[in-house]
Structures are given as structure tokens and as C-alpha cells.
C-alpha positions, 0 to 999 in steps of 0.5 A, a space after each residue: 780298280 787297278 792303277 797299273 793298267 796294261 798298255 799293250 800292242 795286240 797280236 792275233 796268232 793261228 794254231 794252224 792244223 793240217 789234214 794230219 792234225 799237225 800244227 805249224 810252227 815257225 822259227 824267228 830269225 831275230 832270236 831263233 825261238 819257235 812261235 805260232 804264225 801271226 802278228 800284230 794288227 794294224 790300226 783299224 784292221 778287222 781282226 780276222 782279215 789281220 790274222 789271214 794277212 799275217 798268216 799269208 805274209 809269213 807263210 804264203 799259206 791260206 788258212 780257214 779261221 775257225 774260232 778263238 781258243 785262247 787269249 793272254 797278256 804279259 809284259 816282255 823283257 823290254 817291259 812292253 805290254 802284250 796281248 794275244 788272241 789265238 785262233 784255231 785255223 785249218 789248211 789243206 796246203 802243205 808248202 810253207 814259203 817263209 818271209 824274212 821274219 822266219 828262218 825255218 818251219 815245222 809241222 809238229 804233233 801237238 804234244 811236240 809243241 811243249 818242247 819248242 813253244 813258250 807256255 801260252 802258245 803251248 796252251 793255245 795249241 792244247 785248247 785248239 786240239 782238245 775235243 770239247 763238248 758242242 756249244 762249250 767255250 774254251 777259256 785260257 785262264 793261264 795268265 790271269 792273276 790270282 787275288 
């Protein structure tokens, strides 16, 4: 049993795909880094409702949530624990209305996300856009520590 347990905030993120197979990315106001839409859940907030709330707050889009495609954990630069679950989502809407949290948005091809997103989010995009066999599960093991 480990003594150094992760104390983390939980966030949910959407890999939102449009009808042309492009992924929505957002540029943060705070540091100008690009990310997938989403954010932290409120205490006791149902997961899917929280994801849909975050997507709508940040983009004014409605999105259909499909399934979990990745989960990962990390400690950020301020030594704060983070845990994120990424969901594949779909929308037929095109117009993005940004909240004050973001300065720009872009619909990009999945392969282009590797140039603008950090690795865990790029891995989530890859998992969401790579065809899988029916009834198979996609598991992101990129952030698991090796013994």
C-alpha cells in the first residue's frame, strides 16, 4: 500500500467531434495553452451533467456524450493533484461562443492536436477517433506508473 496518496480535483473533458470529424480545441485566457473543453465537477454533481454544463458554459454548444475514452492523473506545476476523465462527444452545432476562460477556439483534425495539446489530451483524442472493435474497451495507460 502506498503512503503517498494522490489528493486530486476531478475534471471531465470532452473530445467533441463535429460532422466532419474535427475536434474542438480551446485556448485558455490564463496561459494561452490549448485544451479540450471541460472542467471540474461540483461537489455531488452528476458526471455527465457536469460535463455538459462545462461544455455549454465554455462554448455555448450542446453535445451528445458518447463514452469514456481515457482517464489520467498528474500533479501540476503548483504541486496540485489532478484527475481527468475524457469522453467522446458529438455535436452538429458549428458556432462556438467562448466564455471569459478562453480567447480562441479551433476545429482541428485529430492528427493536428498533437501539435497544440499536451500528451494526455492528445492521447484522449487518439482514443476517441481510432476505430475499435465492437464491445472493446479503450483504456489509457499512459499515466500509470511502472513498478
